[in-house]
C-alpha positions in Angstrom: -15.6 -4.0 12.7 -13.3 -7.0 12.5 -13.0 -6.7 8.7 -12.1 -3.0 9.0 -9.3 -3.5 11.5 -7.8 -6.5 9.8 -7.9 -4.7 6.5 -6.3 -1.6 8.0 -3.5 -3.6 9.6 -2.8 -5.2 6.2 -1.3 -1.9 5.0 1.6 -2.2 7.4 4.5 -3.3 5.3 4.3 -7.0 4.4 1.1 -7.8 6.2 -1.0 -7.6 3.1 -1.9 -11.3 3.3 -3.7 -11.0 6.7 -7.2 -10.5 5.2 -6.6 -13.4 2.9 -6.0 -15.7 5.9 -8.2 -14.2 8.6 -11.3 -13.2 6.5 -10.9 -15.2 3.3 -14.5 -14.9 2.1 -14.7 -11.1 2.4 -14.6 -9.1 -0.8 -13.8 -6.1 1.4 -10.7 -7.8 2.8 -9.6 -9.0 -0.6 -9.9 -5.5 -2.0 -7.7 -4.1 0.8 -5.3 -7.0 0.5 -4.8 -6.1 -3.1 -4.4 -2.4 -2.4 -1.9 -3.2 0.4 0.0 -5.5 -2.0 0.2 -2.7 -4.6 1.5 -0.5 -1.8 4.2 -3.0 -1.0 5.2 -3.2 -4.7 5.4 0.6 -4.8 7.7 0.5 -1.7 10.0 -2.0 -3.3 10.1 -0.1 -6.6 10.8 3.1 -4.6 13.7 1.4 -2.7 15.2 0.3 -6.0 14.9 3.8 -7.5 16.5 5.2 -4.3 19.4 2.7 -4.6 20.0 3.6 -8.2 19.6 7.4 -7.9 20.5 7.9 -4.3 24.1 8.6 -5.1 23.2 11.8 -7.1 23.6 14.6 -4.5 20.6 16.8 -4.8 18.3 15.0 -7.2 18.7 11.6 -5.5 17.8 13.1 -2.2 14.9 14.9 -3.6 13.5 11.9 -5.4 14.0 9.8 -2.3 12.1 12.3 -0.1 9.2 12.5 -2.7 8.9 8.7 -3.0 9.0 8.3 0.8 6.2 10.9 1.2 4.1 9.3 -1.5 4.6 5.9 0.2 3.5 7.4 3.5 0.4 9.0 1.9 -0.5 5.7 0.3 -0.3 3.9 3.7 -2.4 6.6 5.4 -4.9 6.5 2.5 -5.3 2.8 2.7 -5.7 2.6 6.5 -8.2 5.5 6.5 -10.3 4.0 3.7 -10.3 0.6 5.4 -11.3 2.0 8.8 -14.1 4.0 7.3 -15.4 1.0 5.4 -14.7 2.4 2.0 -13.3 0.6 -1.1 -11.5 3.5 -2.8 -8.6 2.4 -5.0 -5.4 4.4 -5.1 -5.2 7.1 -7.8 -3.2 6.0 -10.8 -1.9 2.7 -9.5 -5.0 1.3 -7.7 -6.6 -0.2 -10.8 -4.3 -3.2 -10.9 -5.8 -6.5 -9.7 -3.2 -9.0 -8.3 -5.6 -10.6 -5.8 -9.0 -11.5 -7.0 
């Protein structure tokens, strides 16, 4: 249960490193730390895209809303898979391994 909760909390913004510190020998924790890091990278990229395209009246707003929704879905996906004890990678972007 401890691994699941720590892994779920790691999806909250910059807390991706928590499983690496609190449960360093857990492959489950490392998997979710990696997915949470991917989520953080997506959020940073989305913020940059929003800064660049945000000034365009309709398109910028639409892109910003879509990226925000995708980011929220990724967080919910990660928390749900961690709490249910699954190791399901994100679609499309979940295959990257930054934390081994």
